[in-house]
N, C-alpha and C positions, 0 to 999 in steps of 0.2 A: 341883813347887814345895812347899816346906814349909808345914805348917798355920799356923805362926807366922811369916809373912813380914812384914817391916817395910821401909818406904821411908825413905831419907834424901835430901832434895831436893838437897842440895849438900854438898860436902866441908867448906865453911866451917862449917856447922852441925854436920856430922858430927864435927868436931873435939872436941865435947863428950865423945864416946865414945872417939875414936881419937887425939886430940891430933895430928891430921894437919895438914899444911901447908894453910892455907886457899886456896881457889880462888874465882873469881868466882861470886857467888851469883845466882840468878834470883829477884828480889824481888817479882815481880808476884803480888799476892794472888789466890788462886783459891778460890772457895767450896768448902768441904769436902764438902757433901752430893753424892752421886752421883746424877745425873738418873735417873729411873726408866727412861727410854728406853735408857740405857746398861746399866743392870742387866738389863733384859729381853733386850737384844741380845747380851749376853755369857754367857748361860746355856748354854754349850757344854760337852759332857762332857769335852773335852780340857783345859779351862782349870783346873778344880778350884780355883776361887777362893772363899775364905771372904769374908763381907761386908767385914771389915776389910782383907783383902788387895785386894779389888776397889777399895775407897775409896782406898787408898794408891797403888796402881798407876795408877789413874785420875788422881790428883793429879800423878803423875810425867809422864804424857803431856800433861796440860794445861800444866804448868809448862815443859816442854821444848819442846813443839811449838806450843802455842796461845797463848802470851803475845803481846801486840800489839807491832808494830814491824817495820821493814823487815829487821832482822837476825834474825828468828825462824828457828831451824834448820829445815831441810827434809830434810837428809840426815844421819843420825846413826848412828854406830857403837856397838854394844854389845859390851863385852868384860869378861872376868872378871879379877880380880887374880891368880887361880890357877885351874887346871883343877878341875872338880867343883863349881863355885859355882852352877850352875844358870842360866848366862847364856842359853842357847838358849831355855829355858822362859820366862824373863823377857822376852826379846826378842819371842818369839811372842805372849805375852799382851799386851805393850805395843802391838804392831801391831794385834791384835784390838780392843783397847779404843780405840785411836785411830781405826780404821776405823768403829767404832760411833758416834763423836762428830763425824765430818766426812762431807761428801758427796763430797769429792775422793778420788782414788785413792791407796792406800797399798801400797807394794811392800816386801816382806820378802825379803832376800837372804841366802843362806847362804854367807858367805865364810870359814867355819871349815872349810877344806878338809882340815885335819888330823883333825878329829873332827866331821863333819857330823851334824846332828840335827834341823834344822827340818822336814824332810819327815816325820819320825816324829811330830812334834808334831801334824801335820794328817792323818796316816795316808795319805800319798800315796807313790808310787814316786819313785826318784831316778835315773831313767835318763838324763835330760839336764838341764843347768843351767848354772851360772856357769862351771865348768871348761871346758865345751864352747864357751861363748861366748868365753872368753879365748883358746882355741886355734884358733878358726875366724874367719871373716869375717862371720858373720851377726850381726844385732843381738841384744843380750842380751834384748831384749823378746820375741823369738821363743820364749824358754825360760821365760817367765812363765806361770803358770796361776792361775786364780781358785780361791780356797780359802775355804770357810765363809761368805763374804759377797761380794756382787757387786763391792765396791770394794776388796777385799783380794786381792793377788796375791803369789804365792810364786815366787821363782827359787831352786830348790834347788841343792845343791852340784854335782850332775852326775856323769857316769860316769867321769871321768878326773882325779880330784882330785889325786893325787900328781904327775902330769905338769904340772899347771897351777900348782902351788905357787910356783915361781919368778916367775910372772907377776903375783902379787898386788901387788908393789911397783913395777911398771913402768907406762909410759905406757898400755899396753893396758888395764890395770885402771882407770886414771884416765879413759880414754875411755869405758869401760863405765859408770862412775859418772856421767859427764857425760851419757851417753845416758839413763840413768834419771832424772836431774834434769830433763832437757828434757821428759820425757813424764809423769812422776809428780808428784803433789802432795807426797807424803812418801815417804821411803825409809829403812828401818831395816835395818842391816847387822849380822849376827851374825859376830863375829870370834873367832879362837882366843885363849886366855888369854894374859895378858902374861908369865907365867912360862914359857910354852912357846915363844913367838916374838915378833917385832916386827911381825907382820902388822897388828895393830890400830892401831899408831902410823902405819904407812904408809897404811892405809885412811882413818884419821881425818884425816890431813893433806890428803887430797883431798875431805873431807866438811866438814860444818858444825860438827862436834864429836863428843864421845864421852861415853857413860854407862858408868860403872865398876860392875860387880857384885861385891860383897864377900860373904864367907861368915862368918856369926856364929861366934865362938869359934875362928876359923881364920885369917882375914886378919890379918897382923901389922902393927903400927904402923910399924915400920922399913921393911918392904916397901912399904907403902902410900905412905909419904913418898917413897921412891925412885921409885916408879911415877909419882906425880904430878909429881915434879921432872923426870923423863924426858919426860913428855908435854908439860909446859910448855916444856922446852928445844926440843922439836920443833915448837913453836908450835901445839900441839893445844889446842883449847878444851874444857875439861872441864865438861860441862853438869850433871852430877849423879852421885849414887851410890845404889846400891840395896844394902841389907843384907838378905841372903837367908838362909833356913834358920835363923831364930831359934828358940830353944827356951825363951825366957823373955821376959816382957813388958818393954818399955822403961819405966823409972820415969816417972811422970806429969809430974814437973818437967822432964824432958828431952823427953818426947814432945810437950809443948805448944810446944816451940821449933821443931819440925819443920814 
C-alpha cells in the first residue's frame, strides 16, 4: 500500500475529482477519530498503515459495514478499476480493521483466481482454497483458516485456479457465497480487476455490493464512468470507492467533503 493512501467514501463525492457518474452515497455520519483499541489491534507488520491511512480505511469499514439498518451490507466484493491498483492489499487491510472492530466472524475470500494474492498478504500457503471448493462437493468453510486474529478467516485461492475460473459466474459460486453468508457475520471477496474480466460483476450480483479501488494518476474518468454504468446496468450496488497510491495531498477544501 502506498504511503499516501486516501479514501473516497462514495463515487458521488468522488465526482469532485473525477467528474464521475454519481452513485448512491452512504450518508451515515461516523466519528473520524479511530478508537485506540483499533489502533493497537492493527499494529501488524503486514499492514504498513500510516496514521492517516488507518483513519481513512477504518472510516471505509465503518461506513460500508457498520452503518445501522436492516440493509447494511454483509457480503462485499472488492475490485480494481484496472490491474495493479492494490486491491488485494486494500481488501486484506479492510478485513483486518473490520475484525478489530467487531466480535463477529469476518471471512476474507480470494476470488481473484487470475492473480491471487491474499495468501501472500498473511504469509500463508495456498495449497487449498476456493478453487478446490468450487470443483468439489465439500463446504467452502472447510478451506478457511484463521489468520492474525481469532475472528478473521481466510479462504485462499487454492491449488487449481485456472480450472475453476469458469465456475465463478455459475450457481456453484453463488452457492458458496450463500454458505459463507449463512455462517459468517461479514464476508469480503477480492476479485480480479474490471479491465481484466467480468468476474467482479458476477460476484457482486450475488453479494450485497461492491467497493471499487482506483489508482491515483492512472484511473481515467471515461473508464470509470463506463465501469459504474456497467455495474448499475447489472444491478450491482456500488458502496464506495478507494483512491489508492496517491503521491500528493488532497486539497483541504476537497478533503473536508469526504
